[in-house]
Backbone bond lengths (Angstrom), bond angles and torsions (degrees), N, CA, C in turn:
res aa  C-N    CA-C-N  psi(-1)  N-CA   C-N-CA  omega(-1)  CA-C   N-CA-C  phi
1 M - - - 1.366 - - 1.574 112.95 -
2 A 1.336 112.58 -45.36 1.507 121.14 -178.53 1.520 113.23 -60.33
3 P 1.347 119.90 -42.84 1.467 116.91 -179.98 1.571 111.10 -68.48
4 A 1.330 116.03 -35.99 1.509 116.15 178.63 1.526 105.90 -64.94
5 H 1.386 123.78 -46.83 1.402 122.79 -176.76 1.567 108.82 -61.84
6 A 1.312 121.45 -40.26 1.499 124.52 177.93 1.512 109.22 -61.71
7 S 1.335 117.17 -40.72 1.504 116.72 177.19 1.496 115.53 -66.67
8 I 1.317 116.09 -39.89 1.430 120.44 178.12 1.504 111.44 -65.20
9 E 1.408 114.03 -36.22 1.492 117.56 179.53 1.517 108.24 -67.35
10 L 1.377 122.51 -39.47 1.412 121.06 179.01 1.587 110.34 -68.16
11 I 1.314 117.81 -39.97 1.391 119.60 -179.29 1.557 108.51 -62.29
12 D 1.310 118.37 -40.90 1.446 122.76 178.87 1.491 109.84 -58.68
13 H 1.303 116.19 -46.01 1.534 119.86 -178.08 1.593 107.72 -64.60
14 I 1.316 121.69 -39.70 1.373 123.69 -178.28 1.507 114.91 -70.50
15 R 1.340 113.70 -34.07 1.460 116.52 177.42 1.498 116.32 -85.02
16 G 1.368 115.25 -3.56 1.492 122.46 177.63 1.500 110.92 85.84
17 A 1.264 126.56 16.39 1.464 127.25 172.61 1.431 113.67 -81.85
18 R 1.261 117.38 -15.10 1.509 124.55 174.80 1.517 109.83 -134.01
19 T 1.366 115.02 152.53 1.470 118.08 179.20 1.564 103.90 -127.84
20 G 1.342 113.63 171.91 1.477 118.62 177.06 1.590 105.18 103.43
21 S 1.317 109.91 -176.61 1.389 114.87 -178.01 1.579 111.67 -91.90
22 V 1.252 115.59 158.41 1.525 120.74 177.42 1.557 105.85 -137.89
23 P 1.293 120.96 144.75 1.429 120.11 173.63 1.535 113.28 -75.61
24 V 1.363 113.89 119.91 1.421 118.41 179.52 1.566 108.82 -139.70
25 S 1.240 119.40 161.55 1.493 126.28 174.99 1.498 109.73 -90.26
26 V 1.346 116.69 117.79 1.477 119.12 -174.24 1.538 106.86 -140.52
27 M 1.401 117.02 153.64 1.375 122.49 171.51 1.439 112.86 -69.22
28 L 1.280 118.43 114.50 1.487 124.75 178.19 1.488 110.96 -72.37
29 Q 1.273 119.82 133.81 1.525 125.45 179.99 1.475 106.05 -129.66
30 G 1.428 116.69 65.63 1.386 121.82 178.10 1.541 115.82 93.90
31 E 1.229 118.71 -8.64 1.556 121.96 176.47 1.542 103.33 -73.96
32 Y 1.307 107.28 139.78 1.528 114.75 177.62 1.506 107.25 69.94
33 G 1.251 126.50 11.46 1.503 127.40 -174.04 1.467 110.64 72.88
34 I 1.308 121.56 19.34 1.502 121.34 -172.46 1.461 103.72 -123.65
35 D 1.387 113.21 143.00 1.506 120.23 -174.79 1.580 109.62 -136.31
36 G 1.296 115.31 132.73 1.488 118.05 168.93 1.553 116.27 80.21
37 V 1.330 114.50 18.52 1.515 119.36 178.02 1.525 109.42 -129.52
38 V 1.300 117.63 142.99 1.475 120.67 174.55 1.466 108.72 -93.55
39 L 1.354 112.73 121.31 1.518 121.12 177.99 1.519 109.45 -134.34
40 G 1.308 119.41 155.05 1.343 123.16 173.62 1.425 115.96 -78.11
41 V 1.340 120.52 117.23 1.433 125.70 -174.50 1.515 108.11 -141.64
42 P 1.382 118.59 161.35 1.513 115.96 174.05 1.546 109.89 -74.88
43 A 1.365 114.19 139.19 1.481 117.64 -178.71 1.597 105.71 -148.22
44 H 1.377 104.26 163.23 1.550 112.06 174.59 1.436 108.35 -101.64
45 L 1.376 118.93 133.76 1.480 123.15 177.20 1.428 112.40 -112.90
46 G 1.326 117.16 150.25 1.508 123.18 174.89 1.524 111.66 -142.07
47 S 1.252 114.56 -176.92 1.456 120.03 -177.07 1.571 112.37 -55.30
48 S 1.413 121.60 -24.20 1.403 122.37 179.62 1.501 108.27 -94.70
49 G 1.322 122.74 3.71 1.460 125.00 -178.39 1.509 110.33 108.14
50 L 1.277 114.73 -132.66 1.479 123.51 179.43 1.534 109.06 -68.99
51 V 1.377 111.83 121.39 1.429 125.52 172.53 1.499 112.30 -84.41
52 E 1.368 111.61 -61.84 1.520 118.10 173.46 1.454 109.52 -164.44
53 V 1.370 111.83 155.18 1.439 119.02 175.57 1.503 110.10 -86.76
54 E 1.333 115.81 133.33 1.543 116.60 -179.41 1.552 105.94 -89.17
55 E 1.312 113.32 119.26 1.508 114.96 176.38 1.469 111.04 -90.72
56 L 1.291 114.45 111.47 1.494 120.33 176.82 1.545 106.72 -76.35
57 Q 1.379 110.30 156.87 1.455 115.02 167.81 1.485 111.69 -77.68
58 L 1.329 117.01 119.82 1.422 123.43 -173.41 1.558 106.80 -110.09
59 T 1.382 114.20 144.05 1.467 117.31 171.47 1.565 108.08 -68.35
60 D 1.316 117.35 170.67 1.476 118.91 173.10 1.469 112.12 -59.51
61 Q 1.306 115.17 -43.78 1.480 119.88 177.42 1.566 112.39 -58.78
62 E 1.270 116.56 -48.22 1.446 118.24 176.58 1.486 115.20 -63.71
63 Q 1.366 117.73 -36.49 1.447 121.35 177.34 1.563 112.37 -65.68
64 A 1.357 114.50 -38.18 1.320 120.88 176.03 1.562 117.23 -66.58
65 A 1.354 111.33 -35.76 1.445 118.36 176.63 1.531 108.70 -67.57
66 L 1.355 115.17 -44.06 1.559 115.52 179.27 1.562 110.39 -63.09
67 Q 1.297 115.20 -39.65 1.456 115.19 -179.69 1.462 113.62 -68.77
68 N 1.346 119.92 -33.69 1.403 127.42 173.95 1.541 109.47 -64.44
69 A 1.389 120.66 -39.45 1.456 122.14 171.60 1.483 114.87 -58.93
70 A 1.415 114.30 -46.73 1.468 119.24 176.16 1.525 112.77 -59.56
71 D 1.253 114.76 -44.85 1.481 120.35 175.72 1.494 115.57 -56.66
72 A 1.353 110.26 -46.57 1.470 112.55 175.94 1.505 117.92 -65.34
73 L 1.292 116.34 -35.48 1.543 121.82 171.13 1.584 110.90 -59.09
74 R 1.298 112.36 -47.89 1.411 116.31 -176.00 1.457 112.39 -64.66
75 S 1.378 117.96 -35.83 1.443 124.33 175.34 1.535 112.42 -66.61
76 R 1.319 116.96 -47.41 1.419 127.96 178.78 1.558 108.78 -54.82
77 L 1.333 115.48 -46.69 1.420 122.08 -176.96 1.511 116.80 -84.82
78 G 1.361 113.45 -1.30 1.487 119.34 179.83 1.541 112.26 69.38
79 L 1.337 117.04 30.04 1.451 118.10 178.02 1.508 116.17 -91.32
């Protein structure tokens, strides 16, 4: 049930029936100081897809954890 609900929520955002941010996996291009890695972050979606990544205020510990996740992905993918 949860995957179906999440899919419907994403479709609603893309078709404009819902507004606001939604958690999605997107290629970061400088957001959160991270580039070239796909991570799950809050973002705004529209009919053309990704509108913008919403950058939340992170604590130093949270920012370090996000950077560690990005580094781990790069390492695993051999980037």
